[in-house]
Backbone as a printed PyTorch tensor [residue, N CA C, xyz], in Angstrom:
tensor([[[ 26.4250, -10.0090,  -5.7540],
         [ 27.6790,  -9.3400,  -5.5150],
         [ 27.3960,  -7.8610,  -5.2760]],

        [[ 28.2320,  -7.2450,  -4.4460],
         [ 28.0310,  -5.8430,  -4.0980],
         [ 29.3830,  -5.1460,  -4.0510]],

        [[ 29.4230,  -3.9290,  -4.5890],
         [ 30.6610,  -3.1610,  -4.5840],
         [ 30.3430,  -1.6880,  -4.3320]],

        [[ 31.2530,  -1.0160,  -3.6360],
         [ 31.0600,   0.3950,  -3.3000],
         [ 32.1030,   1.2590,  -3.9920]],

        [[ 31.6730,   2.4460,  -4.4180],
         [ 32.5710,   3.4470,  -4.9970],
         [ 32.4720,   4.7080,  -4.1740]],

        [[ 33.6330,   5.2450,  -3.7870],
         [ 33.6900,   6.5050,  -3.0460],
         [ 34.5190,   7.5030,  -3.8290]],

        [[ 34.2390,   8.7790,  -3.5790],
         [ 34.9810,   9.8820,  -4.1870],
         [ 34.9030,   9.9130,  -5.7130]],

        [[ 33.7660,   9.5360,  -6.2270],
         [ 33.4750,   9.6990,  -7.6520],
         [ 32.3190,  10.6890,  -7.7310]],

        [[ 32.2690,  11.4080,  -8.7810],
         [ 31.1600,  12.3390,  -8.9860],
         [ 30.3920,  11.8430, -10.2040]],

        [[ 29.5000,  10.8730,  -9.9830],
         [ 28.7970,  10.2020, -11.0740],
         [ 27.3060,  10.5000, -10.9700]],

        [[ 26.7340,  10.9360, -12.0700],
         [ 25.2870,  11.0970, -12.1420],
         [ 24.6920,   9.6850, -12.1670]],

        [[ 24.0460,   9.2900, -11.0750],
         [ 23.5670,   7.9110, -10.9390],
         [ 22.4560,   7.5830, -11.9340]],

        [[ 21.6490,   8.5620, -12.2750],
         [ 20.6030,   8.3290, -13.2760],
         [ 21.2350,   8.0580, -14.6390]],

        [[ 22.2730,   8.8070, -14.9670],
         [ 22.9810,   8.5980, -16.2300],
         [ 23.6840,   7.2340, -16.2240]],

        [[ 24.2130,   6.8210, -15.0830],
         [ 24.8300,   5.5070, -14.9560],
         [ 23.7980,   4.4130, -15.2220]],

        [[ 22.6300,   4.5540, -14.6220],
         [ 21.5600,   3.5700, -14.8240],
         [ 21.1350,   3.5140, -16.2900]],

        [[ 21.0060,   4.6730, -16.9230],
         [ 20.6200,   4.7110, -18.3330],
         [ 21.6700,   4.0540, -19.2130]],

        [[ 22.9480,   4.2510, -18.8890],
         [ 24.0390,   3.6390, -19.6550],
         [ 24.0070,   2.1190, -19.5150]],

        [[ 23.7910,   1.6510, -18.2970],
         [ 23.6940,   0.2010, -18.0520],
         [ 22.5180,  -0.3790, -18.8260]],

        [[ 21.3800,   0.2770, -18.7190],
         [ 20.1810,  -0.2020, -19.3930],
         [ 20.3770,  -0.2060, -20.9110]],

        [[ 20.9950,   0.8210, -21.4480],
         [ 21.2440,   0.9040, -22.8820],
         [ 22.1590,  -0.2270, -23.3440]],

        [[ 23.1470,  -0.5410, -22.5300],
         [ 24.0720,  -1.6360, -22.8490],
         [ 23.3060,  -2.9420, -23.0570]],

        [[ 22.3720,  -3.2370, -22.1740],
         [ 21.6220,  -4.4890, -22.2880],
         [ 20.5840,  -4.4430, -23.4050]],

        [[ 19.9820,  -3.2900, -23.6230],
         [ 19.0110,  -3.1490, -24.7010],
         [ 19.6740,  -3.4010, -26.0530]],

        [[ 20.9100,  -2.9190, -26.2120],
         [ 21.6560,  -3.1590, -27.4580],
         [ 21.9280,  -4.6490, -27.6600]],

        [[ 21.9610,  -5.4080, -26.5920],
         [ 22.2160,  -6.8490, -26.6670],
         [ 20.8980,  -7.6430, -26.7360]],

        [[ 19.8040,  -6.9480, -27.0020],
         [ 18.4730,  -7.5510, -27.1150],
         [ 18.0220,  -8.2470, -25.8280]],

        [[ 18.4200,  -7.6810, -24.6930],
         [ 17.9670,  -8.1660, -23.3930],
         [ 16.9040,  -7.1920, -22.8980]],

        [[ 15.7650,  -7.7190, -22.5070],
         [ 14.6930,  -6.8630, -21.9980],
         [ 15.1090,  -6.2880, -20.6460]],

        [[ 14.8160,  -5.0090, -20.4460],
         [ 15.1280,  -4.3650, -19.1700],
         [ 13.9490,  -3.5390, -18.6920]],

        [[ 13.9070,  -3.3710, -17.3980],
         [ 12.9440,  -2.4660, -16.7590],
         [ 13.7090,  -1.6800, -15.7180]],

        [[ 13.2910,  -0.4570, -15.4790],
         [ 13.9880,   0.3870, -14.5120],
         [ 12.9740,   1.1180, -13.6480]],

        [[ 13.3240,   1.2630, -12.3790],
         [ 12.4960,   2.0450, -11.4650],
         [ 13.4230,   2.9050, -10.6210]],

        [[ 13.0320,   4.1620, -10.4370],
         [ 13.8290,   5.0860,  -9.6390],
         [ 13.0430,   5.4640,  -8.3990]],

        [[ 13.6630,   5.2530,  -7.2480],
         [ 13.0800,   5.6410,  -5.9670],
         [ 13.9680,   6.7180,  -5.3590]],

        [[ 13.6830,   7.1300,  -4.1320],
         [ 14.4120,   8.2440,  -3.5280],
         [ 15.9290,   8.0240,  -3.5140]],

        [[ 16.3990,   6.9400,  -2.9470],
         [ 17.8460,   6.7000,  -2.8510],
         [ 18.2700,   5.4230,  -3.5510]],

        [[ 17.5010,   4.9930,  -4.5480],
         [ 17.8270,   3.7270,  -5.2050],
         [ 17.2870,   3.7270,  -6.6240]],

        [[ 18.0860,   3.1580,  -7.5130],
         [ 17.6490,   2.8930,  -8.8730],
         [ 17.7830,   1.3930,  -9.0680]],

        [[ 16.7350,   0.7810,  -9.5460],
         [ 16.7800,  -0.6650,  -9.7680],
         [ 16.5240,  -0.9570, -11.2360]],

        [[ 17.4240,  -1.7600, -11.8020],
         [ 17.2910,  -2.1980, -13.1900],
         [ 17.1130,  -3.7030, -13.1630]],

        [[ 16.1580,  -4.1930, -13.9030],
         [ 15.9270,  -5.6340, -13.9940],
         [ 16.1700,  -6.0710, -15.4310]],

        [[ 17.0760,  -7.0190, -15.6010],
         [ 17.2940,  -7.6070, -16.9190],
         [ 16.5470,  -8.9350, -16.9460]],

        [[ 15.8740,  -9.2010, -18.0460],
         [ 15.0380, -10.3940, -18.1530],
         [ 15.5210, -11.2200, -19.3410]],

        [[ 15.9510, -12.4350, -19.0480],
         [ 16.4860, -13.3270, -20.0670],
         [ 15.5250, -14.4940, -20.2210]],

        [[ 15.1420, -14.7910, -21.4520],
         [ 14.3130, -15.9660, -21.7090],
         [ 15.0450, -16.8620, -22.6870]],

        [[ 14.8860, -18.1760, -22.4930],
         [ 15.5740, -19.1320, -23.3630],
         [ 14.7740, -20.4210, -23.4270]],

        [[ 14.9560, -21.1480, -24.4940],
         [ 14.3180, -22.4470, -24.6490],
         [ 12.9380, -22.3500, -25.2600]],

        [[ 12.3780, -23.5150, -25.5640],
         [ 11.0740, -23.5710, -26.2130],
         [  9.9580, -23.0320, -25.3360]],

        [[ 10.0530, -23.2530, -24.0350],
         [  9.0060, -22.7850, -23.1250],
         [  9.3950, -21.4920, -22.4370]],

        [[ 10.4380, -20.8500, -22.9520],
         [ 10.8860, -19.5360, -22.4810],
         [ 11.1320, -19.5080, -20.9740]],

        [[ 12.0470, -20.3520, -20.5120],
         [ 12.4620, -20.2830, -19.1210],
         [ 13.0640, -18.9070, -18.8800]],

        [[ 12.8610, -18.3830, -17.7140],
         [ 13.2530, -17.0170, -17.4250],
         [ 14.3370, -16.9620, -16.3640]],

        [[ 15.3000, -16.1010, -16.5850],
         [ 16.3240, -15.7880, -15.5940],
         [ 16.3770, -14.2640, -15.4890]],

        [[ 16.5410, -13.7730, -14.2800],
         [ 16.5050, -12.3320, -14.0370],
         [ 17.7530, -11.9100, -13.2780]],

        [[ 18.3090, -10.7660, -13.6600],
         [ 19.3770, -10.1620, -12.8810],
         [ 18.9130,  -8.7760, -12.4720]],

        [[ 18.8470,  -8.5510, -11.1680],
         [ 18.5170,  -7.2350, -10.6430],
         [ 19.8030,  -6.4890, -10.3490]],

        [[ 19.8490,  -5.2340, -10.7580],
         [ 20.9850,  -4.3650, -10.5000],
         [ 20.4550,  -3.1910,  -9.6860]],

        [[ 20.9850,  -3.0130,  -8.4750],
         [ 20.5440,  -1.9150,  -7.6160],
         [ 21.6850,  -0.9290,  -7.4370]],

        [[ 21.3820,   0.3370,  -7.6880],
         [ 22.3310,   1.4290,  -7.4960],
         [ 21.7940,   2.2560,  -6.3360]],

        [[ 22.5900,   2.3770,  -5.2760],
         [ 22.1440,   3.1070,  -4.0860],
         [ 23.1890,   4.1270,  -3.6710]],

        [[ 22.7200,   5.2270,  -3.1090],
         [ 23.6320,   6.2130,  -2.5390],
         [ 23.5820,   7.5410,  -3.2430]],

        [[ 24.7200,   8.2260,  -3.1900],
         [ 24.8520,   9.5640,  -3.7550],
         [ 25.9960,   9.5560,  -4.7640]],

        [[ 26.0860,  10.5650,  -5.6170],
         [ 27.1110,  10.5780,  -6.6610],
         [ 28.5410,  10.3340,  -6.1720]],

        [[ 28.8720,  10.7530,  -4.9460],
         [ 30.2330,  10.5980,  -4.4340],
         [ 30.4210,   9.3640,  -3.5480]],

        [[ 29.3600,   8.6400,  -3.2780],
         [ 29.4480,   7.4630,  -2.4260],
         [ 28.2460,   6.5740,  -2.7380]],

        [[ 28.4540,   5.5790,  -3.5800],
         [ 27.3430,   4.7350,  -3.9850],
         [ 27.7670,   3.2710,  -4.0590]],

        [[ 26.7810,   2.4130,  -4.0190],
         [ 27.0280,   0.9790,  -4.1520],
         [ 26.2120,   0.4510,  -5.3280]],

        [[ 26.7470,  -0.5950,  -5.9340],
         [ 26.0200,  -1.3260,  -6.9660],
         [ 25.9710,  -2.7710,  -6.5080]],

        [[ 24.7880,  -3.3320,  -6.5600],
         [ 24.5890,  -4.7180,  -6.1320],
         [ 23.8450,  -5.4720,  -7.2240]],

        [[ 24.2820,  -6.6860,  -7.4950],
         [ 23.5710,  -7.5270,  -8.4510],
         [ 23.0620,  -8.7660,  -7.7430]],

        [[ 21.9240,  -9.2310,  -8.2060],
         [ 21.3500, -10.4650,  -7.6820],
         [ 20.7290, -11.2110,  -8.8570]],

        [[ 21.1770, -12.4360,  -9.0390],
         [ 20.6780, -13.2650, -10.1360],
         [ 19.6460, -14.2420,  -9.5920]],

        [[ 18.5670, -14.4060, -10.3350],
         [ 17.4910, -15.3130,  -9.9510],
         [ 17.0680, -16.1210, -11.1580]],

        [[ 16.9010, -17.4070, -10.9570],
         [ 16.4210, -18.2790, -12.0210],
         [ 15.0280, -18.7630, -11.6560]],

        [[ 14.1610, -18.8010, -12.6360],
         [ 12.8290, -19.3400, -12.4450],
         [ 12.7150, -20.6120, -13.2620]],

        [[ 12.6840, -21.7290, -12.5750],
         [ 12.6460, -23.0010, -13.2790],
         [ 11.2100, -23.4090, -13.5590]],

        [[ 11.0320, -24.0410, -14.6810],
         [  9.7550, -24.6340, -15.0220],
         [  9.4880, -25.7740, -14.0390]],

        [[  8.2440, -25.9750, -13.6530],
         [  7.9080, -27.0450, -12.7070],
         [  8.3810, -28.4090, -13.1970]],

        [[  8.3300, -28.6440, -14.4910],
         [  8.7540, -29.9350, -15.0240],
         [ 10.2490, -30.1460, -14.8080]],

        [[ 11.0190, -29.0670, -14.8490],
         [ 12.4560, -29.1900, -14.6260],
         [ 12.7180, -29.6100, -13.1860]],

        [[ 11.9190, -29.1140, -12.2570],
         [ 12.0910, -29.4680, -10.8560],
         [ 11.8600, -30.9540, -10.6100]],

        [[ 11.0900, -31.6110, -11.4740],
         [ 10.8210, -33.0330, -11.3080],
         [ 12.0400, -33.8860, -11.6390]],

        [[ 12.9920, -33.3050, -12.3210],
         [ 14.2300, -34.0200, -12.5880],
         [ 14.2750, -34.6420, -13.9650]],

        [[ 15.2390, -35.5000, -14.1290],
         [ 15.4860, -36.1020, -15.4320],
         [ 14.3740, -37.0340, -15.8930]],

        [[ 13.5070, -37.4810, -14.9920],
         [ 12.4120, -38.3640, -15.4010],
         [ 11.5010, -37.7010, -16.4240]],

        [[ 11.5300, -36.3750, -16.4820],
         [ 10.6850, -35.6680, -17.4550],
         [ 11.1930, -35.8230, -18.8800]],

        [[ 12.4420, -36.2820, -19.0480],
         [ 12.9810, -36.4270, -20.4080],
         [ 12.1890, -37.4420, -21.2130]],

        [[ 11.5820, -38.4020, -20.5500],
         [ 10.7530, -39.3960, -21.2330],
         [  9.5750, -38.7140, -21.9250]],

        [[  9.0750, -37.6620, -21.3320],
         [  7.8910, -36.9730, -21.8460],
         [  8.2450, -35.6520, -22.5350]],

        [[  9.4540, -35.5490, -23.0400],
         [  9.8580, -34.3270, -23.7440],
         [ 10.4290, -33.2660, -22.8380]],

        [[ 10.7270, -33.6020, -21.6100],
         [ 11.2630, -32.6320, -20.6600],
         [ 12.7000, -32.2290, -20.9390]],

        [[ 13.3510, -32.9690, -21.8150],
         [ 14.7290, -32.6180, -22.1530],
         [ 14.8350, -31.2090, -22.6930]],

        [[ 13.8430, -30.7870, -23.4720],
         [ 13.8320, -29.4120, -23.9930],
         [ 13.6920, -28.3980, -22.8700]],

        [[ 12.9320, -28.7560, -21.8440],
         [ 12.7660, -27.8580, -20.7010],
         [ 14.0790, -27.6940, -19.9520]],

        [[ 14.7540, -28.8110, -19.7360],
         [ 16.0270, -28.7680, -19.0300],
         [ 17.0480, -27.9770, -19.8330]],

        [[ 17.0940, -28.2180, -21.1380],
         [ 18.0170, -27.5050, -22.0100],
         [ 17.7490, -25.9960, -21.9790]],

        [[ 16.4860, -25.6130, -22.0280],
         [ 16.1250, -24.1980, -21.9750],
         [ 16.5430, -23.5680, -20.6660]],

        [[ 16.3710, -24.3000, -19.5740],
         [ 16.7540, -23.7870, -18.2650],
         [ 18.2680, -23.6170, -18.1730]],

        [[ 19.0060, -24.5810, -18.6970],
         [ 20.4670, -24.4890, -18.6930],
         [ 20.9190, -23.2960, -19.5280]],

        [[ 20.2830, -23.1010, -20.6740],
         [ 20.6360, -21.9760, -21.5450],
         [ 20.3550, -20.6400, -20.8500]],

        [[ 19.2180, -20.5250, -20.1760],
         [ 18.8890, -19.2920, -19.4540],
         [ 19.9110, -19.0410, -18.3510]],

        [[ 20.3110, -20.0870, -17.6410],
         [ 21.3030, -19.9580, -16.5710],
         [ 22.6530, -19.5070, -17.1470]],

        [[ 23.0610, -20.0920, -18.2750],
         [ 24.3280, -19.7060, -18.9100],
         [ 24.3070, -18.2360, -19.3400]],

        [[ 23.1980, -17.8080, -19.9230],
         [ 23.0720, -16.4120, -20.3510],
         [ 23.1320, -15.4700, -19.1500]],

        [[ 22.5010, -15.8680, -18.0620],
         [ 22.5000, -15.0660, -16.8490],
         [ 23.9150, -14.9170, -16.3000]],

        [[ 24.6470, -16.0140, -16.2190],
         [ 26.0330, -15.9670, -15.7380],
         [ 26.9000, -15.0990, -16.6450]],

        [[ 26.6970, -15.2320, -17.9340],
         [ 27.4590, -14.4410, -18.9050],
         [ 27.1720, -12.9480, -18.7140]],

        [[ 25.9020, -12.5870, -18.5560],
         [ 25.5340, -11.1830, -18.3570],
         [ 26.1310, -10.6150, -17.0840]],

        [[ 26.0680, -11.3960, -16.0040],
         [ 26.5830, -10.8970, -14.7280],
         [ 28.1020, -10.7240, -14.7880]],

        [[ 28.8030, -11.6880, -15.3500],
         [ 30.2630, -11.5730, -15.4770],
         [ 30.6460, -10.3870, -16.3630]],

        [[ 29.9190, -10.2230, -17.4490],
         [ 30.1650,  -9.1120, -18.3660],
         [ 29.9120,  -7.7690, -17.6730]],

        [[ 28.8650,  -7.7250, -16.8650],
         [ 28.5160,  -6.5030, -16.1520],
         [ 29.6740,  -6.0480, -15.2650]],

        [[ 30.1680,  -6.9580, -14.4190],
         [ 31.2350,  -6.5850, -13.4900],
         [ 32.5500,  -6.3030, -14.2150]],

        [[ 32.7530,  -6.9170, -15.3570],
         [ 33.9770,  -6.6750, -16.1150],
         [ 33.9950,  -5.2800, -16.7420]],

        [[ 32.8390,  -4.7310, -17.0490],
         [ 32.7830,  -3.4410, -17.7540],
         [ 32.3420,  -2.2650, -16.8820]],

        [[ 31.8680,  -2.5120, -15.6710],
         [ 31.3030,  -1.4180, -14.8720],
         [ 32.3540,  -0.3800, -14.4800]],

        [[ 33.5860,  -0.8120, -14.2220],
         [ 34.6470,   0.1410, -13.8610],
         [ 34.8800,   1.1510, -14.9870]],

        [[ 34.9360,   0.6620, -16.2230],
         [ 35.1130,   1.5460, -17.3760],
         [ 33.9440,   2.5160, -17.5020]],

        [[ 32.7600,   2.0010, -17.2910],
         [ 31.5560,   2.8290, -17.3930],
         [ 31.5940,   3.9530, -16.3530]],

        [[ 31.9310,   3.6010, -15.1230],
         [ 31.9830,   4.6060, -14.0500],
         [ 33.0940,   5.6080, -14.3250]],

        [[ 34.2450,   5.1470, -14.7870],
         [ 35.3530,   6.0670, -15.1040],
         [ 34.9520,   7.0570, -16.1940]],

        [[ 34.2200,   6.5770, -17.1850],
         [ 33.7810,   7.4430, -18.2860],
         [ 32.7600,   8.4800, -17.8160]],

        [[ 31.9690,   8.1340, -16.7920],
         [ 30.9280,   9.0410, -16.3150],
         [ 31.3600,   9.9200, -15.1410]],

        [[ 32.5510,   9.6740, -14.5980],
         [ 33.0310,  10.4620, -13.4560],
         [ 33.3460,  11.8830, -13.9090]],

        [[ 32.7930,  12.8350, -13.1660],
         [ 33.0220,  14.2460, -13.4710],
         [ 34.0050,  14.8130, -12.4550]],

        [[ 34.8410,  15.7570, -12.8810],
         [ 35.7710,  16.3720, -11.9200],
         [ 35.0260,  17.1110, -10.8200]],

        [[ 35.6080,  17.1100,  -9.6370],
         [ 34.9760,  17.8240,  -8.5170],
         [ 35.0710,  19.3260,  -8.7740]],

        [[ 34.0080,  19.9870,  -8.4060],
         [ 33.9450,  21.4430,  -8.6420],
         [ 34.4420,  22.2060,  -7.4600]]])
């Protein structure tokens, strides 16, 4: 999902730090990289016995008065999960369950992100000078 904000005066680095802090408080691992016109935050969710991984990338691009935020969710399935339900005979049920849990957590994080981002941006918007 992608959304644009215009006519806000938001310190984008501070916005990224606020987003990252929000996830860190929820015990979600995050990584951040800052490039010339982009800040990328990666949230890393692990679940299940074999720690299936789901990732949500958050990209902030633009300038304080005209910027976009884009999210992209990615799931990394265990190879055994890709084989299907036949793996349940050999204990694959735990793998499938872990993958489902990682997917649910990812969806929850993404929905929560978009539900709270407007408040976050409003709190960080500075009056024009």
